N, C-alpha and C positions, 0 to 999 in steps of 0.2 A: 504493500499499499504506499510505501514511501514515494513512489512516482506521482501518485495522486497528490500527496501532501505538498509536493514541491511543483505542482503543475502550473500554478498561476504566476504571472509576472508581478502580481501585486504582493505576494507573500502569503503566510499562513494565518498570522494573527493580525487582524485589522480592527482598529478601534474606531467605533462610531462616536466621534468626538462631540462632547458638549459644547455649547456656545457660551462663553462667559459674558456676563452683563455687569456694567457698573452701576453705581448707585442711582443714576438718572435713567437707568433702563437701556442705555445704548450698549452696543457691542464693545467689550474690553479687549481690544486687539493685543494689547501688551500681555494680558494674562493668557490669551490664546497662544501667543508665541511661546510662553514659558510651559504651558500645559503640553503643547505639541512636542516640545523638546523633551519634556519628561516622559511622555508616552513612548517616544522612539528609543529612548535610552533605557526603558524598563519593559521590554518584551514585545512591543508592537513593530510589526514589519511595515505597516502603513497605517494611514489615517483616512477615514471617510468623513468629509467635512460637509456640513449643512444637510445631513440626513435627518430623519425624525428625531434622533437623540440630540441633534443640534438645534431643535426647535425651528426647523426650516419653514414651517407653515406661517410663522410670525416674522420672518426675516424679509427685508426688501432684497431685490436682486442686487442693488448697489452694495449692501452689507455682505451678501454672499460673495460677490466677486472680490471684495476686499479681503474677505477671510480666506478664499482660495489663494490669493496672492501672498498674504502674510504667512499662512501655514506652509505653503510650498517653499517660500524663501527661507523659513526656519528649518525645515526638514532637509532641504537640498537633496543630495544623492543618498542619504542615509536611510531613506524609506520612501514608500509610494504615497502619493496623495490622490485620493479619489473624490471628485467633486460631485455633490448631489445636485444635478441640474435637471432632474425630472420634473414634469408638470402634467396635468390632465388636458393641457393644450399642446398639440404636437408642435405648432409653430414656436410657441414660447420655449419649449424644451430644446428645440433645434437652435434657437438664438442663444440661449444660456450656455449650451454645450460648445458652440463655437467660440464664445467669449472665454470659457474655461480652458479650452485648447490653446488659445493664444497666451493665456497666462501661465502656461507650461505645466499644468497638472498632468498626472500619469494615467488618469482614467476618468470615466464618468459613471455615476450611479443613476440608473433610470428606473423609477418606480412605476408600477402598473398605474395607468391613469385612474384617479379616484373620483368618486361620485357619479361620473357619467357612465361607468360600466360598459365599456365598448365590448362587442363580441370578439371572438378569438381573431377573426380576420382583420378587425380593426386594430387590435393589439399588435398583430404582425405588421401591418402597415406603419403603425406609429413607431415601433422600435427600428424598423428598417429605414425609415426616413431619417431618424436621429443618427443612426450609424452612418448613413450616406453623407450627411451634412458635415461630418468631421471624421473622415475615414482614417486619419492617422491616430485617432484617440481610441484606446481600448475601452469597451463598455461592459459594465456589469449590470445585468438585469436585476430588479428587485421585486420579488413576489411576496406580498404580505396582505392576503385577502381580508384579514381581520380589520385592517385600516382602510383598504381601498374598496372593498365590496365586490371584488372580481378576482377569480383565480387565473393565473397564467397557466394554462394546461400544459402538461408534459409534452404533448404533441407540438404545441406551438413553440415551446422552448427548444425542442429538437430542430425545428425549421429555422429558428433564429440562430442556432449555433452553427448553422452553415455560412452565415455572414462573417467575413473575415475578421472584423474588429469587435464582434460580440463574443467575448472571451470567458464570461463568468456569469453566475447567478447567485444572488443572496436569496436562499430559500427559507422563507419565514412562515411556511404554512404549518410547521409542526408535524408534517407527515413524512416519515421515513420512506413510506411506500412511494410517495411522489418523487422524492429525491432519488430513490433507487431506479424508478422508471427513467428519469432524466439521465442518470449515470449509464444505464444500459443502452441508451440510444444516441448518445453524443460522443464525440471524439474524446480521447483520454486527456487531451490538453484543454478541454472545456472545464473550467473550475467551478465546483459547487461549494458554496460556503453556507454554513449554518447561520441562520438569522437569529437564533436563540442559543445563549451560552450553554444551557443544559443539554442541548442536542449536539454539541461539538464532537464529543467523543463518539457517540452513536453514528453520527454522519461520517466521520472518518472511516469507520468500519464498513460503510457501504460506498466508499470511494470519494469522499469529500476531500476538499483542499484545505479546509480550515474554518475560521469563524470571522464574522463581522461582529465584534463583541462590544458589550456594555461593561461587563465586569472587568475588562482589561484596564479600565481606568485605575482600578485598585489592585488587580492581581495579574497584571501583564506578564510578568516573568514566570509566574506559575502556569498560566495558560500555554505560554510558549514551550515550557518544559513538558507539559502534557502532550502537546502535539508532536514535539520532537521525540519523546519517549515512544509514542505510538509509531512514528515513522521508522524508528530503529528497531521495532519489534519488541520493545519493553512494555508490553501491554498491561502487565500487572502494576507497574509503576504509574503509567498513564491513568489506570482506573483509580488508583489510590488518590491521585490529585483531583480527579473528577469528583469522587465521593466527598473529599474534604471540602470542596467548594459548593457542593449543592445547597447548603444553606444560604450562601451569598447569592447564588443564582436565583434562588426563590425570593428572597427579600428584596432584590432589586427590581422585581415586578409586583410588589405589594400594592403599587399604585401606578398610574400611567407613567411609562418611561418618557422623559428622563428625570422625573421628580425624585425617585429614590437615589439614583446614582449622583445627581447633582447635590443632593442633601448630604450624601456620604462624602463627597469631595469637600464640602463646606465644613463637615466635622473634622476632616483632616487638616483644615487650615487653608485650603485652596480658595481664593476670593473669586469664586465663579458667579456670585451674585444670586439674585432670585430668578423667578420665572416670568416669562411674558404671558399675560392673559391670553387665553382663558386657563392656562395652567396655574396652579396655585401650590402653596406650601404643603409638605407632607404632614399628616396628622401627628399629633404628639405621641399617640400610642404606637404608630409605625415607626416613628423616629426612635423611640426607646428600643424596639425590637431590632431596628437597624444597628443601633449602637452596640447591642449585645452581640450580634453577629460579627461585626467588625472587630470587637475586642477579642472574641473567640479565635478569630483568624490573625490576631496580632497586628491588625490594621489601625488600631487606636490604642493610646496608652491605657 
């Protein structure tokens, strides 16, 4: 399975990076630089910027473009930067992707169009159009029907995998069956990433390349060790890490992502700020549970 683990040009452990805000609610680009550097030096092979974890629905395109620029400048050649340029408007996604390509990012993340629920042929045309508009930029599909209201069917993924610069998918359906069907009918170099931390190890077992992670903000080195242990055949050690981290994987989704992970970073002293409405603070009860898990994993004093 090591070949699959190393299949993607993006790396194995990708952090879906939060967006820091200052006291006035604006994007804090200085903290974003520091956080990006920290993540790359603590287990992340790459960063996904302005995805759902980055509160992209509340960011302006201008803010997103500046985040792409700042994070890529910070990371340089030490890791990949994948820009979240997806939209439920094909033309808008194309324009954003072309701008991201000019800013020098390493790839784009393209979410299934949300709310308008296009049929599979519409999804096929949508992603093909975006791929064609920036053919030099590798694309990662993002399938998360729990948020978009539409599933990107395995058959459609397989057709899209034939497009030269569509190289990966973030599979967040929670279905190992769907991931297995994609693996069975796509080239080996088409990378399948877990969209949920808890499914990273199971997905590796059916040919996955790694994870687009939330937990890696806090345990990036441990996740990288788990993936590399699996790749080297040390499955018992990989399983040990997976089981150790289960409580963290669970508590980080006790409320809508990214509320728990951003709260956890704040508890560690990272000045990532509050949330843009309509997201709101974590409840006191969940905050106490989060603190307990972080202490148990030696992530808080």
